[in-house]
C-alpha positions, 0 to 999 in steps of 0.5 A: 157637883160644884154648884150649890145643891140640895140632896133628895131622897125620893119618900113615895109616889102618888096620883092625883085624885081630883085629877086622875092623871096627875102622877108624882114622886115625892123627894124629901130633901135631907138637910131640912126635910121640906118637901119636892113634888116632882110631875112624871107620867104613868109609865114613870110612876110605874118604873119608879114604883117597881124599884121603890117597892119591889127592887126591880131594876129591869130598866137600868140594869143593862147601863149600870153592868156595862158600866161596871164592866169597864169599871165605871161607877155611878156617883149621884144622879142629878135631876135636871130641868130645860129651860122650858120645863122639860124634867130629865135625869143626868147619871154621872159615872166616874173611872178613875181617870175622868167623869162621864155622864148621860141623860135619861128620863127621871124614872130610869135615874131614879131608879138607878139611884136607888139601886146604887145607892147614890144621891139624887141632887138638885140645884139650888135654883130648881129646888126653890122653884119646886118645894112646897112652900105652902103644905096643906094635909093632903094637897100637893100643887105643882107650877101650871108650867110643868103639867102636860097639854093632857093635864091642863085639859083635864084640869081645865074641865074640872076648874068649870065644873067647880065653877072656879073661873078665875082658874078656868081663865089661867089654865085656858091662857097657858093652853093657848100659849102653848098652841101658838108656840106649837106645844114647844113647852111640852113636857114629860112626852112618853 
């Protein structure tokens, strides 16, 4: 953990009201208490929900048991964003001699961190791009670049229905951009 980072605590899950297909995990930054929402898939929301509320870690149990068998222990989990915005988690394991890591989906990373009671971290840069700068009661926003194509389509329909043509134009431009780039910017694949 050499780079400047923030420790996050998962505090809950939420689902969109105006956009039903929006699922998010809410993190609280330990030092300042600022919130950091992270867009996740419905499947990832279910996995994290089972870990947080039911203590069901079945998606990550085999990996952790195998690591323990070889005296390798989970040290921390890092939330990572690719240059194109795709989110994943990196599990950092330590043994007596070395550190190893594996990349997995965000849900398994959060579940592993909860199960092993290890920190979840995010880089300073990624955190500053994702914190809630303006929090309104009951409302959360995420950058449009983090939305899946399906969510963009749903948001476009909602913006048109609400006659918010400025927002509809922005969403339409993002959809066109992705279409011309063959979906290279799609995140959270399921």
